[in-house]
N, C-alpha and C positions, 0 to 999 in steps of 0.2 A: 270924414273919409271922402277921398277923392274918387272921381268915377273910376279911375285906374286901378284902384287898391280894392275895390269891391268885387267879389266873384260870384259866380252862379252857386257855389256850395253854401252860400249864406242863405239860400233860399230853402234850404232843407232838402231832404230826400223822399221818394216815393218809389214803390215797385210796382211795375206793369206786368200784368199776366203771371205774377209769383215768381218770376225770374229776371225781370230786367229792371234793375235798381238804377234810377237817375236822379239828377238834380232836378228841383221842381221848376226851376226856370231854364226853358229850352230856347231855341231859335227857329223862327219861321222864314223859310228860303224862297217864298213867293216873290218878295219885292227884288230880288236879285236879277230878275230878267228885264226885258224892255218894256216900253210903255204899253199899257194893256195886257201886260202879263204875257207879251208876245215878242219873241225873237231874243237877239242877245242884249246884255245891258250896255249902256252908253260908255261905261267904264269898267270893262272886264277885270282889269287888274286891281281896281278897288272891290269888286264883289268876291275876288279870291282873298284879298285881305280881310274883308268882313268875315268870311267863313274861318280862316285860320285865327283870327283875332277871337273869335266866340269861343273856341275850343281852348285857346290860352286862358280865358277868363272863366274856365270850367263849365262851359256848356257841353252837355254829353248827351243830349237829345236834340236832333235836328229834324224838323219837319219839312216835307217837300211833297211834290206829286207830278207825275208823269206830264200832267197837262201845263205845268208852268214853263211856258216857252214856245211850244212844249218841249219837253226833254232838256231845255237849257238848264234849268236848276239842277237838275240831276248831274249833269254832266259837269257843271262847276263844283258841285260837291266833291265829285271823284278827283278833278284836276286839283283842288285845293287841298284835299285831306287824305287822298288815297297813298299808300296803305294806312287803313284807319286805326286808330287807337282801340285796344281791346274793349275799353268800357263806352266806345262813342256809338250810340243807338242812332241809326237813320230810320225814320218812319216815312214811307211814302204812299200816294194813294193812286188808285186807278178808278174807271167809272164815269170819265167825262172826256168828251172829244172836243177839239176846238178847231174852227174854220176861219179864225181871225181873231184880232184884238178885242178883248173884252167879251168874247162870245164864248159861251159854255153850255154843252149839251149832254145830258146824262145818256151814257150807252152801256147798258148791263148784259149785253149778249155774253154768253159763257165764252166763245171762241174770242170775242175781243177783249174780255178781261184777262185771259190767259196771254193772249199776244202781248199786252200791255205789262203784265208782271214780267213775262220773259225780257221785253224790252228794258223794263226798269233794272232788272238783274244786270243787264250788260252795260247800261248807262252808268249805274253806280259802282259797277265792278264788285258785285257781291255773288256769293253763292247761295245766299238765303238772305230775306228781307225780314228784319225782325218785327216790325209791325208794317202791315199791310192794311190800309183802311179802304173801305168803299166810299169813294169820294161823293156819290150821290146814288141813291136808290133809283134804278129807273123804272118809272110807272108802268113801262110797256112790257117789261120782262117779269115773270113770277119771282118772287125774292128768293124763294128756295132754288132757282136756277142760278141766281147770282152768286148767293152765299156758297151754294153748293159747288160750284167751280173754284171758288177760293179755298173751301175745305179741301178739294181733290188736289190743289197746288200745296197745300199745307202737310197732306199726307205724303207727298212727293218730296217734301223736305225743302220747298223753295219758299215757304211762308211761315215764320215761326209763329206770330200771334195776328189775330184778325180784330178790326175795328171797324167803327161806322163813322160816317159824318153827316151832320145836319139831318137828324132824325128826331120823331117824336118818342114819348115813352111807349107807346102802343107798337110803333117800329121795332124799337129796340127789344121789347118782349117777345115779339114775332121772330126777331132774329135769333134770339138766344135758344129759340127752340130747334133751331137748325145747326147753329155753332156756337162755339165759346166766344164771347165778344169782350175783350178787355179795354177797350177805350171807345170813348165818343168825342167827336170834334164838331163842336156847335158854336154859333156866334153868340158871344156872352162877354159882357163888360159892364163898366159901371152905369152906363146909361141906356143899355140894351140887355135886359134880363128876361126874355121870353122863355129863354131854355131852363129857367129855375127848376120847373118840375123833373127835367132830365137831369139836372145837376144833382139834385135830391135823391133821384134813382139810383145813379151812379155811385154816390157817396154811401147809400145804404148797402151797395152790392159789391162794393171794392172795385169799381171800374174807373179807369183813368178818365179824366173830363179835362179835354184840350180846348180852351177858348180861342177861337180865331178872333181877329181884329180886337185884341185884349186891351188896348191903351185908350180907346176913345173916351173923350171926357166931354166934348161938345160944350153946351150952354153951361154945364156943370162948373166949368173952370172960368166962367165971366169974372172979371174984376170983382172983388169984395165978396163972392160966393163962399160958401163953407169950404168947399174944395181948395179954393183959391188961399183962403185963410190958414188952412192946414198945411198946405204947400208951403207957404212962406214961412209959418212957423217952424216947420221942420227943414227949412232951407232945401227945398226939393222943387222939381217941376211936377205940374198936375198930373202928367203921364205916369210919372214915378210911383205918386200916391195911389193912382189907379191899379198900378201892378201890386203895390203892396197891399191893397185892399183885397185883390183876387188871391194872393196867397194866403191871407188870413181866412178868406172866406172859407175855405174847405181844404182839408189833407189831401183830397184826390185831384185838386187843381193843378194842371201843369200849363201855365202860360208860355206863348211861343211868340214874343214880340219879334217882328222882323224890321229890317232895314236895308240900305244899299250903301250906309256910310259908316264908316268905322267910329266916328265921333258919336254919331248916334246910337250905335250899338254899345258903346261903353255907358252912355246915358242910360239906356235902358237896363243895363245889367245892374248899374248902381241902385235900381229900385230894389234889388234884393237885400241892399243894407238898410232898409228903412223898415222899423217895426212900429205898426200903429198900436196906440192905446185902445182900449176897449171903447172908450167915449169916443174917439175919433172913428173908430170902426163902426159904431152904432150910428154916428151922424152922417156918414157915408152911405150906410146901408139904406137910411131912410130918404136919401135924395131921389128926386124923380124929375 
């Protein structure tokens, strides 16, 4: 199969929060901004084409954040895709402020979170955000105050479901005492699996696990390595094999590979057409 004939539907489906059914291969919209995730992209037209092509290829879950740009990613999504298809789920995040390129600072004051949710609604052209994730827990603000404000926004009909990002199992359990959590977005890939306990917890409790930076392969993809050999045997890129491994790893896994180029997008989506054997999956799982 060529890259252009594989669609995100081939990744399978999952349901978030009991009522949001999506294809298990999504798109992460962070890289659509300028260098350092700051300002406008160098090629705005290509950024719009990437978003439109992603939807054409069956992607119906797009992950973004108010801090990407800031706001640039959300505004591009609206420009490219609004009015949205009925089955398109856009997840965004609040709770991080920006003061320049590559500078990220957690801010969880309730009034700030409310302001950013209202701005995201405006920038995305939505009346309700289907999945709003707390980008980072602010250690300077009680968790109950941060999630309590999001719960109020949920009660007001501005948020459908609430998720978390970069949390431990203990933090997740604490959050669940305050509000229903339907997703967790942590760093996780073939070479970085520190979040394995969190993944196991989400799997056991029916919570979506959204791995960011999902396609990293690093030294595992060196010439002659097991990953390199599997990729060559399956006529695939190491990054596509890494994606196929994630999809096979757990039914609650929802990878969101991102890019700013249509050709790279099509290459990523093609990973959904790769089915790993049990032997190859075990080999990759044992790599370190």
